C-alpha positions in Angstrom: 0.0 0.0 0.0 1.4 3.3 -1.1 1.7 6.2 1.3 0.7 9.7 0.2 2.9 12.4 1.7 1.1 15.1 3.6 0.5 18.3 1.8 2.6 21.2 3.0 0.8 23.7 5.2 0.7 27.2 3.8 2.6 29.9 5.7 -0.5 32.0 5.9 -2.5 29.2 7.6 0.3 28.8 10.2 0.1 32.5 11.0 -3.7 32.3 11.2 -3.7 29.3 13.6 -1.1 30.9 15.9 -3.0 34.1 16.2 -6.1 32.3 17.5 -4.3 30.3 20.2 -3.3 31.6 23.7 0.2 32.9 24.0 2.5 30.7 26.1 5.6 32.2 27.7 8.6 30.1 26.9 10.3 28.5 29.8 13.5 30.4 29.2 11.6 33.7 29.2 10.0 32.8 32.6 13.3 32.0 34.0 14.6 35.3 33.0 11.9 37.1 35.0 9.7 38.1 32.0 6.3 39.2 33.2 3.2 39.2 31.0 1.1 42.3 31.7 -2.7 41.9 31.5 -5.5 44.4 32.2 -6.1 42.6 35.5 -2.5 42.9 36.8 -3.1 46.4 38.2 -6.1 45.2 40.1 -4.2 42.3 41.6 -1.4 44.7 42.7 -4.0 47.0 44.2 -5.6 44.2 46.2 -2.2 43.1 47.5 -1.5 46.6 48.7 -4.9 46.9 50.4 -4.5 43.6 52.2 -1.0 44.5 53.4 -2.1 47.8 54.9 -5.2 46.2 56.4 -3.0 43.6 58.2 -1.1 46.5 59.7 -4.4 48.3 60.6 -5.5 45.3 62.6 -3.1 46.5 65.4 -4.7 49.9 65.5 -6.8 49.3 68.6 -3.8 48.0 70.5 -1.7 51.0 69.4 -4.5 53.4 70.4 -4.7 51.8 73.9 -0.9 52.1 74.2 -1.0 55.8 73.2 -3.8 56.5 75.7 -1.9 54.7 78.5 1.2 56.7 77.6 -0.7 60.0 77.9 -2.1 59.0 81.2 1.2 57.8 82.6 2.9 61.1 81.4 0.2 63.1 83.2 0.6 61.0 86.3 4.3 61.6 86.3 3.9 65.4 85.9 1.4 65.5 88.8 3.8 63.3 90.9 6.6 65.8 90.6 4.6 69.0 90.7 2.3 68.0 93.6 4.4 65.6 95.6 8.1 65.3 95.0 9.1 68.9 94.6 6.9 70.1 97.5 8.2 67.2 99.6 11.8 68.3 99.0 11.0 71.9 99.9 9.1 70.8 103.0 12.1 68.7 104.3 14.5 71.5 103.7 12.4 74.2 105.2 11.0 72.3 108.2 12.5 68.8 108.9 16.2 69.4 108.4 16.4 72.6 110.5 14.3 71.0 113.3 16.7 68.0 113.5 19.8 70.2 113.3 18.5 72.5 116.1 17.6 69.6 118.4 20.8 67.6 117.8 23.4 67.6 120.6 27.0 68.6 120.2 28.1 65.0 119.4 25.4 64.6 116.8 25.6 67.8 114.9 28.5 66.9 112.6 26.9 63.7 111.5 23.5 65.4 111.1 25.0 68.2 109.1 26.7 65.7 106.7 23.5 63.8 106.2 21.5 67.0 105.5 24.1 68.2 103.0 23.9 64.8 101.2 20.1 64.7 101.2 19.9 68.3 99.9 22.4 67.5 97.1 20.3 64.5 96.2 17.2 66.7 96.0 19.0 68.9 93.5 20.2 65.9 91.5 16.7 64.4 91.2 15.2 67.8 90.3 17.9 68.4 87.7 17.2 65.1 86.0 13.5 65.9 86.1 14.0 69.3 84.4 15.7 67.4 81.5 12.7 65.1 81.1 9.8 67.5 81.9 9.3 69.1 78.4 9.1 65.7 76.7 6.8 64.3 79.4 4.6 67.4 79.1 4.3 66.9 75.4 3.5 63.3 75.8 0.7 64.1 78.3 -0.8 66.4 75.7 -0.8 63.6 73.1 2.0 65.3 71.0 4.8 63.4 69.5 7.8 63.3 71.9 10.8 61.2 72.8 11.4 60.6 76.5 15.0 59.8 77.1 15.0 56.3 78.5 18.5 56.5 79.9 17.8 59.8 81.8 14.5 58.3 83.1 16.3 55.2 84.4 18.9 57.5 86.0 16.2 59.5 87.7 14.5 56.5 89.1 17.8 55.1 90.4 18.7 58.4 92.0 15.4 58.8 93.8 15.4 55.2 95.0 18.9 55.6 96.3 18.0 58.8 98.0 14.8 57.4 99.6 16.6 54.3 100.8 19.3 56.3 102.6 16.7 58.7 104.1 14.5 55.9 105.3 17.2 53.7 106.7 19.7 56.2 108.1 18.5 59.8 108.5 14.8 59.4 109.5 15.5 56.9 112.4 18.2 59.3 113.7 15.9 62.2 113.3 13.1 60.4 115.2 15.5 59.7 118.1 16.7 63.3 118.2 13.3 64.9 117.9 11.8 62.3 120.2 13.9 63.5 123.1 11.9 66.8 123.1 8.2 66.3 122.7 7.7 70.0 122.1 10.1 69.9 119.1 8.3 67.0 117.6 4.9 68.6 118.1 6.2 71.9 116.6 7.5 70.0 113.6 4.2 68.2 113.1 2.3 71.5 113.3 4.6 73.2 110.9 4.2 70.4 108.4 0.4 70.4 108.8 0.2 74.2 108.3 2.1 74.0 105.0 -0.8 71.9 103.6 -3.6 74.2 104.8 -5.0 76.3 101.9 -4.2 80.0 102.4 -7.2 82.2 102.9 -7.0 85.7 101.4 -8.4 88.2 103.9 -10.6 91.1 103.0 -9.1 94.6 103.1 
């Protein structure tokens, strides 16, 4: 049986068939990073960007809570220094230290003077560190962008804790013994400290 060779396909027919078939990117082109753009590509990229941003927005409630907590903590710190620490330092220097020094006997005065000088210097140290932090803390309390220096804050906390520990364990026990020898001095000190917290009444002229 004789075989009939196939008829050659016309070039125009090859071109017509290729035009109607989907285009396939050759393997070597894909390896080289060639990308086929289609009208839907921009929509895909847009969705990818939206999803990425939404994933970050999912943390928004947590971040808002943290920001609110930071504002509250900043205001609490401002109030602590303005209403408690600074007045406490002034009260000790105006009332407590002079009362202890005045009531100390000759053998105690040198040691008491040294303690008072140390405690007063520590007051200035704590207040100086606070002055460096106060503007940033005030801005944070208002909800404004600010950067509170972590190293200075840590130094401030350490300085105050060191000061309070020395005062509580060394100076105040000695002060109590010295003032306790004279009930009138202790009563006078208590009255003076009380009067400093009584609101001042402006008299009528």
